[in-house]
matplotlib code that plots the C-alpha trace (Angstrom):
import matplotlib.pyplot as plt

x = [39.2, 39.7, 37.9, 40.3, 40.2, 42.7, 43.5, 41.6, 38.3, 36.4, 36.4, 33.8, 34.6, 32.4, 32.9, 31.6, 29.5, 30.8, 28.9, 30.6, 34.0, 33.3, 34.5, 36.7, 35.7, 33.0, 34.4, 32.7, 34.4, 33.6, 35.3, 34.7, 34.6, 31.5, 33.4, 32.6, 33.6, 33.1, 34.9, 35.5, 38.9, 40.1, 42.2, 42.7, 46.4, 45.5, 42.6, 44.8, 47.5, 45.1, 43.5, 46.7, 46.2, 42.5, 41.5, 39.5, 39.1, 36.2, 35.5, 32.8, 34.9, 36.1, 39.5, 41.2, 40.7, 40.3, 42.6, 40.9, 37.6, 38.7, 39.6, 36.3, 34.4, 36.3, 35.2, 32.4, 30.0, 27.6, 27.4, 26.7, 23.8, 22.2, 22.1, 20.4, 17.0, 15.4, 18.7, 21.0, 21.3, 23.4, 26.2, 27.8, 30.1, 33.8, 35.9, 39.0, 42.3, 43.1, 39.9, 40.5, 43.8, 42.5, 42.8, 39.1, 35.7, 35.5, 38.9, 37.8, 34.6, 36.6, 39.2, 36.6, 34.7, 37.9, 39.1, 35.9, 33.4, 31.3, 30.8, 30.7, 27.7, 27.9, 27.8, 30.8, 32.6, 31.8, 33.5, 36.6, 38.8, 38.1, 38.8, 42.1, 43.0, 42.5, 44.3, 47.3, 47.4, 47.5, 50.0, 52.3, 51.6, 51.2, 51.3, 47.7, 46.6, 44.4, 44.0, 41.9, 39.2, 36.1, 32.7, 29.2, 26.8, 23.5, 24.6, 25.5, 22.0, 20.5, 22.5, 21.5, 17.9, 17.8, 19.2, 16.4, 17.6, 16.1, 14.3, 13.7, 15.9, 18.5, 18.6, 15.1, 14.2, 12.2, 15.1, 17.6, 15.2, 14.7, 18.4, 19.2, 16.6, 18.0, 21.6, 20.4, 19.8, 23.5, 25.0, 23.0, 24.4, 23.4, 20.5, 22.6, 25.5, 23.3, 21.8, 25.3, 26.2, 23.0, 24.1, 27.5, 27.2, 24.9, 21.9, 23.3, 26.1, 23.9, 23.6, 27.3, 27.9, 25.1, 26.9, 30.2, 28.4, 27.1, 30.5, 31.9, 29.3, 30.0, 33.7, 33.0, 31.0, 33.7, 36.4, 34.2, 32.8, 35.0, 34.7, 33.3, 33.9, 32.2, 33.4, 34.5, 37.9, 38.8, 41.1, 43.9, 44.1, 47.2, 48.9, 48.0, 45.2, 42.3, 39.0, 36.4, 33.5, 34.0, 31.0, 30.1, 26.8, 25.5, 25.1, 24.0, 22.4, 23.4, 21.0]
y = [-28.9, -30.3, -33.6, -36.5, -40.3, -42.9, -45.3, -48.5, -46.9, -44.6, -45.4, -44.3, -44.7, -44.5, -45.2, -48.6, -48.8, -50.9, -54.1, -57.4, -57.5, -54.5, -51.1, -49.8, -48.6, -49.6, -49.2, -49.5, -49.1, -49.4, -48.7, -48.0, -51.7, -52.2, -54.1, -53.2, -54.4, -53.8, -54.6, -53.6, -52.5, -52.3, -49.2, -46.4, -47.4, -50.8, -49.4, -46.8, -49.3, -51.6, -48.7, -46.7, -46.6, -45.6, -42.7, -41.1, -41.5, -39.8, -40.2, -39.2, -37.9, -34.4, -33.6, -30.4, -29.5, -26.0, -24.9, -21.6, -19.9, -18.2, -21.6, -23.0, -20.4, -21.5, -25.1, -26.0, -27.4, -24.5, -23.9, -27.6, -27.5, -24.7, -26.9, -29.8, -28.5, -31.2, -33.1, -30.5, -32.6, -35.1, -32.6, -32.6, -30.0, -30.7, -30.8, -28.7, -30.6, -30.1, -31.9, -34.7, -35.5, -35.2, -38.3, -38.6, -37.3, -34.8, -33.3, -33.2, -31.3, -28.8, -28.3, -27.6, -25.2, -23.3, -23.2, -22.9, -21.8, -24.8, -28.1, -31.4, -33.7, -37.4, -37.9, -35.7, -37.4, -40.8, -39.9, -38.4, -41.6, -41.9, -38.2, -38.6, -41.8, -40.0, -36.8, -38.8, -40.7, -37.5, -35.8, -38.9, -39.5, -35.9, -37.3, -38.3, -34.7, -33.7, -37.4, -38.5, -35.9, -35.2, -35.6, -36.1, -38.9, -37.1, -34.2, -36.7, -38.2, -34.7, -33.8, -37.0, -36.3, -32.9, -31.0, -32.3, -34.0, -37.4, -37.1, -40.8, -42.6, -44.8, -47.0, -48.1, -50.5, -47.8, -45.4, -47.9, -48.8, -45.2, -44.6, -47.8, -47.0, -43.5, -44.8, -47.3, -44.3, -43.5, -46.9, -49.7, -52.4, -50.7, -53.1, -56.1, -54.8, -53.9, -57.4, -58.9, -56.6, -57.6, -61.3, -60.6, -58.0, -57.3, -55.1, -52.4, -51.8, -51.6, -47.8, -47.4, -49.3, -47.3, -44.1, -45.6, -46.5, -43.0, -41.5, -43.9, -42.7, -39.0, -39.8, -41.2, -38.1, -35.9, -37.7, -37.5, -34.0, -32.2, -31.6, -28.6, -27.7, -26.1, -23.4, -22.5, -21.4, -23.7, -22.6, -24.8, -25.6, -24.9, -28.0, -27.1, -29.6, -28.1, -27.8, -28.6, -30.8, -32.3, -33.0, -33.3, -32.7, -35.3, -34.6, -37.9, -40.9, -44.5, -46.4]
z = [39.0, 35.5, 34.6, 34.2, 34.0, 35.1, 37.9, 38.7, 39.5, 41.9, 45.6, 48.1, 51.8, 54.9, 58.6, 59.7, 62.8, 65.7, 65.0, 66.1, 64.4, 62.2, 63.4, 60.5, 57.1, 54.6, 51.0, 47.6, 44.2, 40.5, 37.2, 33.5, 32.6, 34.8, 37.5, 41.1, 44.5, 48.2, 51.4, 55.0, 56.2, 59.8, 59.3, 56.8, 56.1, 54.8, 52.8, 51.1, 50.4, 48.6, 46.6, 46.1, 42.3, 42.4, 40.2, 42.9, 46.7, 48.4, 52.2, 54.5, 57.4, 58.2, 56.5, 57.4, 61.0, 62.5, 65.3, 66.0, 65.4, 62.2, 60.6, 61.9, 59.9, 56.8, 57.2, 54.8, 57.4, 57.7, 53.9, 53.4, 55.9, 54.0, 50.9, 52.8, 54.0, 56.1, 56.4, 57.9, 61.0, 58.9, 59.0, 62.5, 63.9, 63.1, 66.3, 66.5, 66.1, 69.8, 70.8, 68.2, 69.9, 73.5, 75.7, 76.7, 75.9, 78.7, 77.8, 74.2, 75.0, 77.2, 74.5, 71.8, 74.1, 74.8, 71.2, 69.2, 72.0, 71.2, 73.0, 71.1, 70.7, 71.3, 67.6, 67.0, 69.9, 68.5, 65.2, 66.9, 66.7, 63.0, 62.4, 64.3, 62.3, 58.9, 60.1, 61.4, 58.1, 56.0, 58.3, 58.0, 54.3, 52.9, 49.3, 49.9, 50.7, 47.7, 46.7, 49.7, 49.8, 51.9, 50.5, 52.0, 51.1, 51.8, 49.6, 47.0, 47.1, 47.0, 43.9, 42.1, 43.1, 41.4, 44.4, 46.6, 49.8, 50.5, 53.8, 54.3, 56.9, 55.2, 58.2, 57.4, 54.5, 52.6, 52.9, 51.6, 48.7, 47.7, 47.6, 45.8, 43.1, 42.7, 42.4, 39.8, 37.5, 37.5, 38.3, 36.7, 39.0, 42.2, 43.1, 42.3, 44.4, 47.4, 47.3, 47.5, 50.3, 52.2, 51.9, 53.3, 56.0, 59.1, 58.3, 60.6, 58.1, 54.9, 55.1, 55.5, 52.3, 50.6, 51.6, 50.2, 47.0, 46.4, 47.0, 44.4, 41.9, 42.8, 42.3, 38.8, 37.8, 39.1, 37.1, 34.0, 34.3, 36.9, 40.6, 42.5, 46.1, 49.0, 49.4, 45.9, 47.1, 50.0, 52.7, 54.1, 57.8, 59.9, 58.4, 54.8, 54.4, 52.4, 54.3, 51.6, 50.6, 47.1, 44.8, 41.1, 39.4, 36.8, 33.2, 31.8, 33.5, 32.6, 30.4]

ax = plt.figure().add_subplot(projection="3d")
ax.plot(x, y, z, "-o")
ax.set_aspect("equal")
plt.show()
């Protein structure tokens, strides 16, 4: 995709853990002027309304859902795992659309087993409501297909780290510190922003905002230098939604 600039900035979005009142989406954004911001949103519709004029919107949630085994092979998940040695477990199996809309976990597992010949882990099942929320939004608001795009934080960190995955756990202080220092090489206000986030949100959500921040940085790099995708030629699902992971490789670090 051609590099371009515009909009109010670059928005990174990650799913919030269920902690107290928080259970929606962690969002971080910044722009060319050096302004940045962060917030949590209860649902994707409110989030997208508030950031409708953003130049780039990257989210860590599966977009484009398989409805048969052939489409499942076209999903980028397995190719992404091969690029994350030591962190492949951070890429969970995407459920089929039939499972995403199932009424309960047992039905979802049975649907996925029937359609894709794979069961679903508790991790995958835990994300199913968020996957359904985004899928429903895109099906009801198709103008956002191709604007709201799937990316992956751990791959973003690996790219910024010279294509070497960070094996530290971002849920631990040392993992957060390592990622903040790495982001500071590309976004000079990363440490300041994380300190502000720490003052406002429970510690359990810090890694969610860290993931949103790296997606915002990857979004800026993509708008400046162009995006790449996994796979190089994405395939659309049955509803015409591209099944892809979006990323961009840095050329210059901020000074």
